[in-house]
N, C-alpha and C positions, 0 to 999 in steps of 0.2 A: 398834118398832112393826110389828105383824103385818098383813099385807096382808088378811086377812080382817076384821080389826077396821075397816081404812080402807075397804074395799068395803061393809061392813054399815052404816057411817056416811055412805055416798055420797061419800067422799072419793077419787075415783078420777081421776088426772089425764089431761090431754090430753097432756101432755109432762113429761118428766123430765129435769133436769139433774143429772148425777152426777159425782163427783169420779173422777178416774182411780185413786185410792188403793185397794189391796185391800180394806181392810175396807168402804168405801163400794160396791165392787162386789158384795161378799158381802151387804150389806144390799138393793141392788137385786135380786139373785139371789132372795133369801127372799121378797121382796114379788112379784116377778113370777111365782113359783109359785103366789101365792094371790089375786091381783088384776092388772088391767091397769095397766100403768105409762105407756101411751101411747109415743109417739115418745121415745127416749132418746138424749140428747146427753152426750157425756163431755167434761170439761173439766179440765186439769191446775190450772187458775187456782182451782178449788174448794179444793184443797189449801192453797195459801199465800195466796190475797187475802184482804183485810179484809172486813168488812161493806159497804164502799162498792163494791168489787170485785164482790161477791156481787150487790148492786143493779144493776149494771151490766150483768151477765151475764143477770139477770132481764130488765131492760128491753130487751135486744137479742134474747132468744131466747123470751120468754114468750108472746109473741102475745095473743090475744083469749081464749084459753081457760084451764082450770086448769093450773098448774104445780105438780109436785113437786121440790124441790130435796134431793138427798143430799149433805150435805157435811159439815164438821166445826167443832167448838167450838174456841175461844169465838165463831167467826164468825157460826153459826147463832143463837146467843143474841143476840149484839149486833145482828145484821140484825133479828131479830124485835122486840127492843126499840125498834129505831130506826125501823121502819117502822110499827109499831103505834101509831097516835096516840090510839086509843080501842080498847074491846073489852069483851068479856064480863067482868064482874067476877070470876067464879070463875076463868076462864082467866088473867086478869092476875095474879091473886092465886098461881096455881100456877107460873107463868112466874117471878114474882119469887122463886121458891125454887131457880131454876136450870133449865137445859136439859140434862136428862139424855141419855145414849146411848139411841137408839131413841125419843127424845120426837117428838112431831108438833105443830107449831105450824100452825093454820089461819088465814090471814090473808085477809082479802077487800079488794078494791080496787074502786073504781067505775070502770069503764071497762077499756081496754085496759093490758096489763101494761107497755106502752112508755111509760107516763105514771106508773108506780110511783114514789113519792116517800118521802122521810124524813116520818113522821108522817102520811101519807094512807092507811093501812091500818087495818082493823078486825080485832082479835084474835078470832075467832068461837069458837075452840076451842083449848085446849092440853092434849094428851094425853100421859102418861108411861106406861111400862111399867106400871106399877102399876094403870092403868085398865083392863088387858086382863084 
């Protein structure tokens, strides 16, 4: 996902949680050159945690604004599927084909991210590199 595409769709995070892995940091660097990434926090756990671990990090570090998570599969796909109780029909259909490298899931929650839970999110959009 290119930062310019995120910016043009108004997907600009207040905060970013990023894996410490080299490839994740390269993704962050590419985005940062094209759009604001907000305050960036790095976590080793985003390399090894499961979807439940990702959700725990989101609850603890998401705050009340928007959040970008730069992590790894299959955890990103598992997390998106788990938290998206409902969503845009096209976005859900696209996600059902898998979560490609550089994919972007936009999940909206009512209220603060500290209360984000399984099935409580709405999959607003799911963009793949082909959408750019």
